[in-house]
C-alpha positions in Angstrom: 105.8 165.4 109.1 102.2 165.5 110.4 101.5 168.4 108.0 102.9 166.3 105.1 100.6 163.4 106.0 97.6 165.7 106.2 98.6 167.3 102.9 99.1 164.0 101.0 96.7 161.5 102.7 96.3 159.4 99.5 100.0 159.0 99.0 100.4 158.2 102.6 97.7 155.5 102.4 99.3 154.0 99.3 102.7 154.0 100.9 101.3 152.4 104.1 99.6 149.7 102.1 102.7 149.1 100.1 104.8 148.8 103.3 102.2 146.5 104.8 102.2 144.3 101.7 106.0 144.1 101.8 105.8 143.1 105.5 103.0 140.6 105.0 104.6 138.8 102.1 108.2 139.0 103.5 108.3 135.3 104.5 109.0 132.8 101.8 106.9 129.6 101.4 108.1 127.2 102.5 110.1 129.0 105.1 112.9 126.5 104.9 114.0 125.4 101.5 117.1 123.3 102.3 117.3 119.7 101.0 116.4 117.1 103.5 117.4 113.4 104.1 115.2 110.7 102.7 114.0 109.0 105.8 112.5 105.5 105.9 110.3 104.4 108.8 108.5 101.2 109.7 104.7 100.9 110.2 105.0 102.4 113.7 107.2 105.3 112.8 110.5 103.7 113.9 113.6 104.6 111.9 114.8 102.0 109.5 117.4 104.1 107.7 118.1 107.4 106.0 120.0 108.9 103.0 122.1 112.0 103.7 120.7 115.2 102.2 122.0 116.6 98.9 124.1 119.3 100.6 125.9 116.7 102.8 123.9 117.4 106.0 122.0 115.0 108.2 118.8 117.1 108.1 115.6 115.1 108.5 112.3 116.5 107.1 110.5 119.1 109.2 108.8 117.5 112.2 105.4 118.6 113.4 105.6 117.3 117.0 108.4 118.3 119.4 108.9 116.2 122.6 107.8 118.0 125.8 111.2 117.5 127.5 113.0 119.2 124.7 110.4 122.0 124.6 110.9 122.6 128.3 114.7 122.5 128.0 115.0 124.7 124.9 112.6 127.4 126.1 114.3 127.6 129.5 117.7 127.8 127.9 117.1 130.1 124.9 113.8 131.9 125.4 112.1 131.9 128.8 109.3 134.3 127.7 108.7 132.4 124.4 105.0 131.9 125.1 104.4 135.5 126.1 106.2 137.6 123.5 105.3 138.3 119.8 108.7 137.5 118.4 110.7 140.1 120.2 111.7 140.0 123.9 112.5 143.6 125.0 113.7 142.3 128.4 116.0 139.8 126.8 117.4 142.4 124.4 118.0 144.8 127.2 119.8 142.2 129.3 121.9 141.2 126.3 122.9 144.8 125.7 123.9 145.2 129.4 126.0 142.0 129.3 127.7 143.1 126.1 128.6 146.5 127.4 129.8 145.0 130.7 132.1 142.5 128.9 133.1 144.9 126.1 132.3 142.2 123.5 129.2 140.4 122.2 128.4 137.6 124.7 124.7 137.6 124.2 122.4 138.5 121.2 119.1 138.5 123.0 117.5 136.6 120.1 114.2 134.8 120.7 113.6 131.4 119.2 111.5 133.1 116.6 114.4 135.3 115.6 116.7 132.3 115.4 114.2 130.5 113.1 114.4 133.5 110.8 118.2 133.5 110.9 118.4 129.8 110.2 115.9 130.1 107.3 118.0 132.8 105.7 121.2 131.0 106.5 122.5 134.4 107.8 126.2 134.7 108.7 126.1 138.3 109.7 125.3 139.3 113.3 125.3 143.0 112.7 122.7 145.6 113.8 121.0 145.6 110.4 120.7 141.8 110.3 119.3 141.9 113.9 116.7 144.5 113.0 115.7 142.4 110.0 115.3 139.3 112.2 113.2 141.2 114.6 110.8 142.5 112.0 110.5 139.1 110.3 110.1 137.4 113.7 107.0 139.4 114.4 105.6 138.4 111.0 106.4 134.7 111.8 104.5 135.0 115.0 101.5 136.4 113.2 101.4 133.6 110.6 102.4 130.5 112.7 101.5 129.1 116.1 104.0 128.7 118.9 104.0 125.0 118.3 104.8 125.4 114.7 107.6 127.8 115.4 109.1 125.4 117.9 108.9 122.6 115.3 110.7 124.8 112.8 113.4 125.5 115.3 113.8 121.8 116.3 113.9 120.7 112.7 116.6 123.1 111.6 118.8 124.0 114.5 122.5 123.1 114.1 123.8 120.3 116.5 127.4 120.1 115.6 129.3 118.9 112.5 126.8 118.0 109.7 124.0 117.2 112.1 121.0 119.5 111.7 117.7 119.2 113.5 116.5 117.3 116.6 115.6 114.1 114.8 119.0 113.6 113.3 120.8 114.7 116.5 118.8 112.3 118.7 119.7 109.4 116.4 123.3 110.4 115.8 124.2 111.1 119.4 121.8 108.8 121.4 120.6 106.2 118.9 117.0 106.8 119.7 113.8 108.6 118.7 113.5 112.1 120.1 110.4 111.1 122.0 112.5 108.6 124.0 115.1 111.2 125.2 115.8 111.4 128.9 115.9 114.8 130.7 119.7 114.7 130.6 119.8 114.0 126.9 117.1 116.6 126.1 119.2 119.2 128.1 122.4 118.2 126.2 120.7 118.7 122.9 119.1 122.0 124.0 122.4 123.6 124.7 124.2 122.4 121.6 122.7 124.9 119.0 123.9 127.7 121.2 127.5 126.9 120.1 127.6 123.7 118.1 131.2 124.2 116.9 132.6 124.9 120.4 130.9 122.2 122.3 130.7 119.4 119.8 130.3 116.1 121.8 133.6 114.9 120.4 135.6 117.6 122.2 135.3 120.3 124.9 133.3 117.8 127.0 133.8 119.8 130.2 132.1 122.9 128.6 129.2 120.7 127.3 128.7 119.0 130.7 128.8 122.4 132.5 126.2 123.9 130.3 124.0 120.8 130.5 124.2 120.8 134.3 123.4 124.5 134.6 120.3 124.0 132.5 119.2 121.0 134.6 119.7 123.1 137.7 117.4 125.8 136.2 114.8 123.2 135.4 114.9 121.9 138.9 114.5 125.4 140.3 111.5 126.1 138.1 109.9 122.8 139.3 110.0 121.3 135.9 111.9 118.2 137.2 112.1 116.9 140.8 115.3 116.4 142.8 115.6 112.7 142.1 115.3 113.3 138.4 117.9 116.0 138.6 120.4 113.9 140.5 120.0 111.0 138.1 120.3 113.3 135.1 123.7 114.6 136.4 125.0 111.1 136.5 124.3 110.3 132.8 127.2 110.3 130.5 127.7 112.5 127.5 127.7 110.9 124.1 131.2 109.7 123.1 130.8 110.4 119.4 128.2 110.6 116.6 126.8 107.1 115.8 125.8 105.7 112.4 122.1 105.8 111.7 120.3 102.5 111.6 120.6 100.5 108.4 117.8 97.9 108.9 116.5 98.0 105.3 119.2 99.5 103.1 118.0 98.0 99.9 114.4 99.1 100.4 115.7 102.6 101.3 117.5 102.8 97.9 114.4 101.4 96.1 112.0 103.8 97.8 114.3 106.7 97.0 114.5 105.8 93.3 110.8 105.2 93.0 109.5 108.1 95.1 112.0 110.9 95.6 114.8 110.9 93.0 114.9 114.2 91.1 111.9 115.5 93.1 112.2 118.9 94.9 110.2 120.5 97.7 108.6 117.3 98.8 108.3 115.6 102.2 111.1 113.1 102.0 109.9 111.0 105.0 108.3 107.7 103.9 106.4 105.4 106.3 106.4 101.8 105.2 104.5 98.6 106.0 107.7 97.0 107.4 107.6 95.5 110.8 110.9 96.5 112.4 111.1 93.5 114.7 110.3 91.0 111.9 112.8 92.8 109.6 115.6 92.3 112.2 114.7 88.6 112.7 114.6 87.8 109.0 118.0 89.6 108.6 119.4 87.5 111.4 118.1 84.2 109.8 119.6 85.1 106.5 122.9 86.0 108.1 123.1 82.5 109.7 122.4 80.9 106.4 125.0 83.1 104.8 127.7 81.8 107.1 126.8 78.3 105.9 126.4 79.0 102.2 129.5 81.1 101.7 131.6 78.0 102.4 130.2 76.9 99.0 131.0 80.2 97.5 127.4 81.4 97.7 127.5 85.0 99.0 124.1 86.5 98.0 120.7 85.8 99.4 117.5 87.8 100.0 114.3 87.4 102.0 110.8 88.9 101.4 107.9 88.4 103.8 104.4 89.3 102.7 101.2 89.6 104.7 98.8 87.5 102.6 95.6 89.2 103.5 96.7 92.8 102.7 99.6 92.2 100.3 101.8 94.4 102.5 105.5 93.8 102.7 106.5 93.3 106.3 110.1 92.3 105.8 112.4 93.3 103.0 116.0 92.1 103.0 117.4 92.7 99.5 120.8 91.1 100.2 123.2 90.4 103.1 125.6 93.3 103.9 129.1 92.3 105.0 130.0 90.0 102.2 132.0 92.7 100.5 131.5 94.9 97.4 133.3 92.2 95.3 130.3 90.0 95.9 127.8 92.7 95.0 126.3 93.2 98.5 124.6 96.4 97.4 122.6 94.7 94.7 118.9 94.4 95.6 118.2 90.8 94.6 114.5 91.1 95.4 113.8 93.2 92.4 116.6 91.7 90.2 115.5 89.3 87.5 117.0 85.9 88.0 116.4 82.5 86.5 113.0 81.1 87.6 114.4 77.6 87.9 111.6 75.3 88.8 109.4 77.9 90.5 106.9 78.1 87.6 106.1 74.4 87.6 103.4 74.6 90.3 101.8 77.5 88.4 101.7 75.4 85.3 100.0 72.6 87.2 97.5 75.0 88.6 96.7 76.4 85.1 96.2 72.8 83.7 94.1 71.8 86.6 92.0 74.9 86.2 91.7 74.2 82.4 90.8 70.6 82.9 93.8 69.5 80.9 95.1 67.2 83.6 94.1 65.9 87.0 96.4 65.5 90.0 97.0 61.8 89.2 96.9 62.0 85.4 99.9 60.0 84.1 102.5 62.0 82.2 105.1 60.3 80.0 108.6 60.5 81.4 110.9 59.0 78.8 113.8 60.4 76.7 112.2 63.0 74.5 113.1 65.1 71.5 110.9 68.1 70.7 112.3 69.4 67.5 115.9 70.4 68.3 115.1 70.6 72.1 115.9 67.5 74.2 114.9 68.1 77.9 116.6 66.0 80.6 115.7 65.3 84.3 118.2 66.5 86.9 119.1 63.0 88.0 119.3 61.8 84.3 116.9 59.0 85.0 113.3 58.3 83.7 110.2 56.8 85.3 108.3 55.9 82.2 105.0 57.3 83.5 104.5 59.6 86.5 101.4 61.3 88.0 101.2 65.0 87.2 101.4 66.1 90.9 104.4 63.8 91.5 106.1 65.3 88.5 105.8 68.7 90.1 106.7 67.5 93.6 109.9 65.9 92.3 110.5 68.8 89.8 110.9 66.4 86.9 111.8 68.4 83.7 110.7 66.0 81.0 107.1 65.6 82.2 106.7 69.3 82.8 108.0 70.2 79.3 105.5 67.7 77.9 102.8 69.3 80.1 103.7 72.8 78.8 103.5 71.5 75.3 100.1 70.1 75.9 98.8 73.2 77.7 100.2 75.6 75.1 103.3 77.8 75.3 101.5 81.0 74.2 98.7 80.4 76.6 101.0 79.9 79.6 103.1 82.9 78.7 100.0 85.1 78.7 98.9 83.6 82.1 102.2 84.5 83.6 101.8 88.1 82.4 98.3 88.2 84.0 99.9 86.9 87.3 102.3 89.9 87.3 105.5 88.3 86.1 106.4 91.3 83.9 110.1 90.5 83.8 109.2 87.7 81.4 108.9 90.4 78.8 110.0 88.6 75.6 107.7 86.7 73.3 106.7 83.1 74.0 108.6 81.9 71.0 111.7 83.5 72.2 111.6 81.4 75.4 110.2 78.3 73.9 109.5 75.2 76.0 112.6 75.7 78.2 110.4 78.5 79.8 109.2 75.9 82.3 112.6 74.7 83.4 114.4 78.0 84.1 114.6 79.4 80.6 113.1 82.7 81.7 114.0 85.3 84.4 111.7 86.9 87.0 112.2 88.6 90.3 111.6 87.5 93.8 109.1 90.4 94.1 107.0 89.1 91.2 107.2 85.5 92.1 106.2 86.1 95.7 103.4 88.4 94.6 101.9 85.6 92.4 102.0 83.0 95.1 100.6 85.5 97.7 97.7 86.1 95.2 97.1 82.4 95.0 97.0 82.1 98.8 94.7 85.1 99.1 92.3 83.7 96.5 92.0 80.4 98.4 91.4 82.1 101.7 88.7 84.4 100.4 87.0 81.7 98.5 86.4 79.8 101.7 85.4 82.9 103.6 82.9 84.2 100.9 80.9 81.0 100.4 82.5 80.1 97.0 82.8 83.6 95.6 85.9 85.3 94.4 87.2 88.9 94.9 88.4 90.6 91.8 91.4 92.2 93.5 92.9 89.1 94.9 95.8 89.3 92.4 97.4 92.7 92.7 100.7 94.4 93.2 102.5 94.1 96.5 102.7 97.3 98.6 105.5 98.6 100.9 104.1 102.2 101.5 102.0 102.7 104.6 98.8 104.5 104.4 95.9 105.0 106.8 94.1 102.1 105.2 97.0 99.9 104.3 96.3 97.6 107.2 92.8 96.9 105.9 92.0 93.9 103.8 90.1 93.9 100.5 87.0 92.1 101.8 84.9 94.9 100.4 86.1 94.3 96.9 83.6 93.3 94.2 82.6 89.6 94.5 82.3 87.4 91.4 81.3 83.8 90.7 84.0 83.0 88.2 87.7 83.1 89.2 89.5 86.1 87.8 92.7 84.1 87.1 92.9 80.8 88.9 90.2 78.7 90.6 90.3 77.9 94.3 90.1 74.2 93.5 93.2 74.3 91.2 95.1 76.4 93.8 94.2 74.0 96.6 95.3 70.9 94.6 98.5 72.7 93.7 
């Protein structure tokens, strides 16, 4: 063979380069191409909810950080020399061969964590010699291209944990109802032994086998000095999980909305979305609405929603699209926050602000409140009485229909319709003539999202006007935001300042 190499050095070089190229490009990018759950988190990274992956697995997006307790447990259990080998552990393979010969069957494969990552990435079912050699070769390539930390993260994100639970994140929530970073030593050890035989020692059965493996691992961690004796004794006393739990459903309607707006039909994308939601506030708002729901449903009112906005930033900090538990027959899955509903009387204060800003009325300007016919339209007050004359602000406070219809007629239907578009009420998408004067008394539809956005913009304008010595910020009226970014907690104080109000003056907003 040496003579052949000397005789054909160019061919040998080409072949060597070809083999090296095959080896170097043998790993796909990304390494794992399985679908992942769409995961919704609050502003601190706490889990709000998740949608199961397209293949029916609870597989969270790849994590970058693996908790130290799980790292210690999994390396001790699966790959003690993980930090010293280059993807292949000759000592481990030799020990596995000895055990297999002794038991006359395969009891150990000698696979390193790197080799297991390759097997999971390829979804390999075979455990034959050829597959093992393939895993060994690709494991060395994995070690050359990725750090030990990254390899551990790949393992933790894709290891099977029984049933349709894949990855440490999903397993931690499904079995212990907590973030992986909050796992105890007993819980970390339990999850570390599960991927070794997930079908055999699923927490729902074979509990003695699971407890025995967990306890042996804890004993090894004690002997290595990773945990002390007190921690060991306490860990042994911890109970095993009874069964997989449901994942949190703290913001189910926002989860559906975020999926439709950011991930539906999108492949090969990080499906973890961090939001501006405050988890504690979200739970409190939900509880408040549930208490109201118990009162209202006696009057056959089964749906209600709540939206809480941080005025300064425009961030959504609580989003309860509807109350779950009322039943599908009452449309509990419908997200009322983004659904267009009758505006009722909610546009009346906005009309007053527009007219004050325009100088058409003053707060105490008298508006006629008598039986009125405007063409074929005859507005009526709710209580079917009339005051003759009423101050404009009193008409709004008492939500009187006749004076407000007269005010809209005076201000101008087209003009008010255009102002509503500027304020972001885009659901009012038909022409002004289509709505007519009933526009001001509930003749149009808008969503809670749009209405809240408009009022938040008014509050923001007034606050900034006082803080900026009578100047306005051009971005005071803008879209609400539920997606967390590094600067989403910042205000818009650095926005361009102008003398004239972009939409509504501070004085008109204050009087309103």
